[in-house]
C-alpha positions as CSV (number, residue, x, y, z in Angstrom):
1,X,-7.5,-24.5,-2.6
2,X,-10.1,-22.0,-2.9
3,X,-9.9,-18.8,-4.5
4,X,-11.3,-16.9,-1.4
5,X,-8.2,-18.6,0.8
6,X,-5.9,-18.2,-1.5
7,X,-6.8,-13.7,-1.2
8,X,-6.5,-13.9,2.2
9,X,-3.3,-15.7,2.3
10,X,-1.8,-13.6,-0.1
11,X,-3.6,-10.2,0.6
12,X,-3.8,-10.3,4.3
13,X,0.2,-10.3,4.7
14,X,-0.1,-6.6,3.0
15,X,-2.0,-5.1,5.3
16,X,-0.1,-6.8,8.6
17,X,3.2,-5.3,6.3
18,X,2.0,-1.7,6.2
19,X,0.9,-2.0,10.2
20,X,4.1,-3.1,11.2
21,X,6.5,-0.5,8.7
22,X,4.2,2.6,9.9
23,X,4.2,1.7,13.8
24,X,7.9,1.0,13.8
25,X,8.9,3.8,10.9
26,X,6.9,6.4,12.0
27,X,5.1,5.9,14.9
28,X,2.1,5.6,13.6
29,X,-0.4,3.1,14.7
30,X,-2.7,2.5,11.4
31,X,-6.5,1.3,12.5
32,X,-8.1,-0.8,9.2
33,X,-11.7,-0.5,8.5
34,X,-14.0,-2.6,5.9
35,X,-12.1,-4.0,2.9
36,X,-14.5,-3.7,-0.2
37,X,-14.1,-4.3,-3.9
38,X,-12.8,-1.5,-5.6
39,X,-14.5,-1.2,-9.0
40,X,-12.8,2.4,-10.5
41,X,-9.8,3.5,-11.2
42,X,-10.0,6.5,-9.1
43,X,-6.9,6.7,-6.0
44,X,-8.2,7.2,-2.6
45,X,-5.5,9.8,-1.6
46,X,-3.7,12.9,-2.5
47,X,-0.3,10.6,-3.3
48,X,-0.4,6.9,-4.2
49,X,3.1,4.4,-4.8
50,X,2.0,1.2,-6.3
51,X,4.4,-1.9,-6.8
52,X,4.0,-4.8,-9.3
53,X,4.9,-7.8,-8.4
54,X,5.7,-11.5,-9.8
55,X,6.4,-14.7,-8.9
56,X,3.9,-17.3,-8.0
57,X,0.9,-14.9,-8.6
58,X,0.8,-11.9,-10.5
59,X,-0.3,-8.7,-10.0
60,X,-0.1,-5.3,-7.8
61,X,0.0,-3.1,-4.9
62,X,-0.7,0.3,-4.2
63,X,-1.3,2.4,-1.0
64,X,-2.2,6.0,-1.3
65,X,-2.5,8.6,1.3
66,X,-4.4,11.6,2.0
67,X,-2.0,14.5,2.5
68,X,-2.4,15.0,6.3
69,X,-1.2,11.2,7.1
70,X,1.3,11.8,4.6
71,X,2.7,15.0,5.8
72,X,2.5,13.6,9.3
73,X,4.3,9.5,8.1
74,X,7.4,12.0,6.9
75,X,7.5,14.7,9.5
76,X,7.9,11.3,11.8
77,X,10.1,10.1,9.5
78,X,12.4,13.3,9.1
79,X,11.5,15.2,12.3
80,X,10.6,18.3,10.5
81,X,7.4,19.8,9.4
82,X,5.9,19.5,6.3
83,X,4.3,22.1,4.3
84,X,3.2,20.4,0.8
85,X,3.3,17.3,-1.3
86,X,6.9,17.3,-2.8
87,X,10.0,15.3,-3.8
88,X,10.2,14.1,-0.5
89,X,7.1,13.1,0.4
90,X,7.2,11.4,-3.1
91,X,10.6,9.6,-2.3
92,X,9.5,8.4,1.0
93,X,6.1,6.9,0.2
94,X,8.0,4.9,-2.9
95,X,10.3,4.0,0.2
96,X,7.3,2.9,2.4
97,X,5.6,0.9,-0.8
98,X,8.7,-0.5,-0.5
99,X,9.2,-1.1,2.7
100,X,5.7,-3.0,2.8
101,X,5.8,-5.2,-0.4
102,X,9.5,-6.6,1.2
103,X,8.0,-7.0,4.4
104,X,4.6,-8.7,2.8
105,X,6.9,-10.7,0.8
106,X,8.6,-11.9,3.8
107,X,5.7,-13.1,5.2
108,X,4.4,-14.7,2.2
109,X,7.5,-16.7,2.1
110,X,6.9,-18.5,5.1
111,X,3.6,-19.4,3.4
112,X,6.0,-21.2,0.2
113,X,5.0,-18.4,-2.0
114,X,7.6,-16.9,-3.6
115,X,7.1,-13.2,-5.2
116,X,9.0,-10.5,-6.3
117,X,8.5,-7.1,-6.7
118,X,9.4,-4.1,-9.3
119,X,10.4,-0.4,-8.2
120,X,7.5,1.6,-7.1
121,X,5.7,4.4,-9.4
122,X,4.5,7.5,-7.2
123,X,1.2,9.2,-8.7
124,X,0.2,12.3,-7.1
125,X,-2.7,15.0,-7.7
126,X,-5.7,15.2,-6.4
127,X,-8.2,12.8,-8.5
128,X,-5.4,10.7,-9.8
129,X,-6.0,7.3,-10.7
130,X,-4.4,4.0,-9.9
131,X,-4.3,0.7,-13.0
132,X,-3.2,-2.2,-11.5
133,X,-2.5,-4.8,-14.7
134,X,-4.6,-8.0,-13.6
135,X,-7.8,-9.9,-14.2
136,X,-8.3,-10.5,-10.8
137,X,-10.7,-8.3,-8.1
138,X,-9.0,-5.2,-6.6
139,X,-9.7,-5.4,-2.9
140,X,-9.0,-2.2,-1.0
141,X,-8.7,-1.6,2.8
142,X,-9.0,2.0,4.0
143,X,-7.0,2.7,7.7
144,X,-7.5,5.5,9.6
145,X,-4.6,7.2,11.7
146,X,-5.3,10.0,14.0
147,X,-3.2,12.4,11.0
148,X,-5.7,11.0,8.3
149,X,-6.6,8.4,6.3
150,X,-4.8,5.9,3.6
151,X,-5.7,2.8,1.4
152,X,-3.8,-0.1,0.5
153,X,-5.3,-2.3,-2.8
154,X,-4.2,-5.3,-3.5
155,X,-5.2,-6.8,-7.0
156,X,-3.6,-10.3,-8.5
157,X,-4.5,-12.1,-11.8
158,X,-7.0,-14.8,-11.2
C-alpha cells in the first residue's frame, strides 16, 4: 500500500468523526477547508485538546478551537452562555477530543486498523503550542462554523 493511501485511510476517519460529533452533540455544522502540511508547533486556536494514539499506527490527534467557536459549542452542550475559556470549557474540549478519537477509532476498526488512545491533554491561551510526538508529517485541516473556526491536526509515524 502506498503511504499516501495509508495517510488518507487514517486521517479521513478523524475528520469525519469531528463533523459527526459536533453535529450530533453540539448542533454545529462544520465545513472542512483545504488540508495543509503543518510545519510549526503553533496552535491555530485559543484552546486545544491533544491525544496520543498507539496500536497499528502511532501518533496523535489534536483539535484547536477559536474562543468564539468553543464558547458556542459549549453553550449548545450546556444550554447556558459561556463568557470565558474556563475549567468547564477546558473539560468540554477534553471530552470532545475523546469523543472524536473514539468515533475515529471505531471507523478505523471497520478497516481492520486497531488503535488505542491515551487521555487528552488540554492547552489554552494565546499563541500556545502543540507538540506531536512522531516522525511523520502533521496534516492540518481547518473547519469553519457559524461561530468560528477550529483545526484538526493528525500526525502519525512514517
